[in-house]
C-alpha positions in Angstrom: 0.0 0.0 0.0 1.4 3.4 -0.9 0.2 7.0 -1.5 -2.4 8.8 0.5 -4.3 6.8 3.2 -6.0 7.6 6.5 -5.0 6.1 9.7 -6.8 6.8 13.0 -5.4 9.4 15.4 -3.4 7.9 18.2 -2.2 5.0 16.2 1.1 3.4 17.2 3.4 0.8 15.8 3.0 -2.5 17.6 6.7 -3.2 17.8 8.2 0.1 18.9 5.2 2.3 19.8 6.1 5.0 17.2 3.2 7.4 16.4 2.0 6.6 12.9 -0.2 9.6 12.4 0.6 11.6 9.3 2.7 9.0 7.6 2.5 8.6 3.8 4.0 5.1 3.7 2.8 1.8 5.2 6.0 1.2 7.2 7.1 2.5 10.5 10.2 4.7 10.0 11.5 3.7 13.4 11.7 -0.1 13.1 10.5 -0.9 9.6 7.3 -2.8 10.6 4.6 -2.6 8.0 0.9 -1.9 8.7 -2.4 -1.6 6.9 -4.5 1.5 7.6 -7.7 -0.6 6.8 -6.7 -3.4 9.3 -6.7 -2.3 12.9 -4.9 -5.5 13.9 -1.7 -4.3 12.2 -1.3 -1.3 14.5 -2.5 -0.1 18.0 -4.7 2.7 19.1 -5.5 4.3 22.4 -9.0 2.8 22.6 -8.4 -0.5 20.8 -7.8 -3.9 22.2 -4.3 -5.4 22.1 -3.7 -7.0 18.7 -3.2 -10.7 18.4 -0.3 -9.8 16.1 1.8 -8.9 19.1 2.3 -12.7 19.4 3.7 -12.9 15.9 7.3 -12.5 17.0 10.1 -14.5 18.6 9.7 -15.5 22.3 10.5 -12.9 24.9 13.7 -13.1 26.9 11.7 -13.5 30.2 10.3 -16.8 28.9 13.7 -18.0 27.6 16.0 -17.2 30.6 14.1 -19.3 33.2 13.8 -22.3 30.9 17.6 -22.1 30.1 18.4 -21.8 33.8 16.2 -24.9 34.6 17.9 -26.9 31.8 21.4 -26.0 33.1 20.2 -27.0 36.6 19.0 -30.3 35.3 22.2 -31.0 33.4 24.3 -30.2 36.4 22.1 -32.3 38.7 22.2 -35.3 36.3 26.0 -35.1 36.2 26.2 -36.2 39.8 25.3 -39.7 41.1 23.1 -38.4 43.9 20.3 -35.9 44.1 18.8 -34.0 47.0 15.1 -34.2 47.9 14.5 -30.5 47.5 15.6 -30.8 43.8 12.3 -32.5 43.2 10.6 -29.2 44.0 12.6 -27.5 41.3 11.6 -30.1 38.8 7.9 -29.7 39.8 8.2 -26.0 39.1 9.9 -26.9 35.8 7.0 -29.0 34.7 4.6 -26.1 35.3 7.0 -23.7 33.6 7.4 -26.0 30.7 3.7 -26.3 30.1 3.3 -22.5 30.2 6.3 -21.9 27.9 5.1 -24.6 25.4 1.6 -23.1 25.2 3.0 -19.6 24.6 5.5 -20.9 22.1 2.7 -22.7 20.1 0.6 -19.5 20.2 3.4 -17.5 18.8 4.0 -20.1 16.0 0.3 -19.9 15.0 0.3 -16.1 15.1 3.4 -16.0 12.9 1.8 -18.2 10.3 -1.2 -16.0 10.2 1.0 -12.8 10.1 3.5 -14.2 7.5 2.2 -12.2 4.5 2.4 -8.9 6.3 5.7 -9.7 7.9 7.2 -10.5 4.5 7.0 -6.8 3.7 8.8 -5.6 6.8 11.7 -3.3 6.0 13.8 -3.5 9.2 16.3 -6.2 10.4 15.0 -6.1 13.9 12.9 -9.3 13.6 15.6 -11.2 11.9 18.1 -10.5 14.7 15.6 -12.2 17.1 15.3 -15.4 15.1 17.7 -17.3 17.4 15.1 -17.2 20.2 12.9 -19.7 18.3 15.4 -22.5 18.7 16.0 -22.1 22.5 12.9 -23.8 23.8 13.1 -26.8 21.4 16.8 -27.2 22.0 16.4 -27.2 25.8 13.5 -29.6 25.5 15.6 -32.0 23.5 18.3 -31.8 26.1 15.9 -32.6 28.9 14.4 -35.6 26.9 17.9 -36.9 26.1 18.6 -37.3 29.9 15.9 -40.0 30.0 17.5 -41.9 27.2 21.2 -41.7 28.4 22.7 -39.9 31.3 25.4 -38.3 29.2 26.2 -35.4 31.6 27.3 -38.0 34.2 29.4 -39.9 31.8 30.9 -36.7 30.3 31.7 -35.0 33.6 33.2 -38.1 35.1 35.3 -38.7 32.0 36.8 -35.2 32.4 37.4 -35.9 36.1 38.8 -39.5 35.8 42.5 -38.6 35.6 42.1 -36.6 38.8 40.2 -39.4 40.5 42.8 -41.9 39.5 45.6 -39.7 40.8 43.8 -39.2 44.1 43.1 -42.9 44.5 46.8 -43.7 43.8 47.9 -41.4 46.5 45.5 -42.8 49.0 46.5 -46.4 48.2 50.1 -45.4 48.5 49.5 -44.4 52.2 48.7 -40.7 51.9 46.2 -39.5 54.4 42.6 -39.0 53.2 41.9 -35.2 52.8 39.5 -33.8 55.4 36.5 -31.7 54.6 35.3 -30.8 51.1 37.8 -30.8 48.3 37.7 -30.5 44.5 38.7 -33.5 42.5 38.4 -33.0 38.8 35.1 -31.3 38.2 33.5 -32.6 41.4 33.2 -31.3 44.9 33.6 -34.4 47.1 33.9 -35.7 50.6 36.3 -38.6 50.7 35.6 -41.2 53.3 37.0 -44.6 54.2 34.0 -46.9 54.8 34.4 -50.6 55.6 37.9 -50.6 54.0 36.7 -48.9 50.8 37.3 -45.3 49.7 34.2 -43.5 48.6 34.1 -40.1 46.9 30.8 -38.8 48.2 29.1 -36.1 46.0 25.5 -35.9 47.0 22.3 -37.6 47.9 22.6 -36.4 51.5 25.5 -34.9 53.2 27.8 -37.6 54.4 27.9 -36.1 57.9 24.1 -36.7 58.3 23.4 -40.0 56.6 23.8 -42.1 53.6 25.2 -40.6 50.5 26.2 -41.3 46.9 29.4 -40.9 45.0 32.1 -42.9 43.2 34.1 -46.0 44.2 36.9 -47.9 42.4 36.0 -51.6 42.1 32.9 -53.6 43.0 31.7 -53.5 46.6 29.0 -55.8 48.1 29.2 -55.0 51.8 25.7 -54.0 53.2 27.1 -50.6 54.2 28.8 -49.9 50.8 27.2 -50.7 47.5 28.5 -50.3 44.0 25.9 -49.8 41.2 26.3 -49.0 37.5 29.8 -49.0 36.1 31.0 -45.7 34.7 34.3 -46.4 33.0 37.2 -48.7 33.8 37.0 -49.8 37.4 35.0 -46.9 38.6 31.4 -47.4 39.7 28.6 -45.3 41.2 28.5 -46.0 45.0 26.1 -45.5 47.9 26.9 -46.0 51.5 27.3 -44.4 54.9 30.3 -42.1 55.6 31.0 -44.0 58.8 31.0 -47.7 59.6 27.7 -48.7 61.3 27.0 -52.0 63.1 24.1 -53.1 61.1 23.4 -56.1 58.9 20.4 -54.6 57.2 21.2 -52.0 54.5 19.2 -48.8 54.7 17.8 -47.4 51.5 19.8 -44.3 50.6 18.1 -41.0 50.3 17.6 -39.7 46.8 17.5 -41.7 43.6 20.7 -43.2 42.3 21.6 -41.9 38.9 22.0 -44.4 36.1 25.4 -44.8 34.6 24.1 -44.9 31.1 26.1 -48.0 30.2 
């Protein structure tokens, strides 16, 4: 559309809010978004309802950032053999957030399809610079789903930490004292404890000072107080046990779900 046309007073661009009154072209000079003077859904007025075309754009940052943060939290949590009970509350929040983001995402997709003809005439690069936002939600969702197929964060993080774990185990086996407190071994923050003759690198599940925990162990263990689970790589296994020897013949179920080794 070009030439003379009439647009209602108080009309504004949907994208940037620029006043459109008096324009002789069908594009906003500020951002390049096109509009149609005969279609009130293509611009906004003081007394008009919010146009559905506002949804015809890439997802907003406020809907992307929490989802990215939740995905990073899940990847980090999956990379450790034990989890804490309160993490379940985070995942419950994540389910609700995921449903909201998915519905808003689908609404934007439908709006973009209906607005495609008008958007093709836009004269500014602003929308193209936001195109990367479309892939964030599907990419994060794919990463979350992949965790249920194979726990690759655990395998990857341990593989990057294995040399440090081997070196620490060699020093301990050679008679070096077990470090006290929390230390960093590879990419893990661990509490190393000697339990029933076996060295366990506790990482989570529950703090070793208060109950059973989970971590890593070299070699198979079958003692009721120390259990080895899925093998990670070489002679390293996921382990669960108590940080101190306890006189009990009945193993107690460890708090938190043991992570699968994915192999």
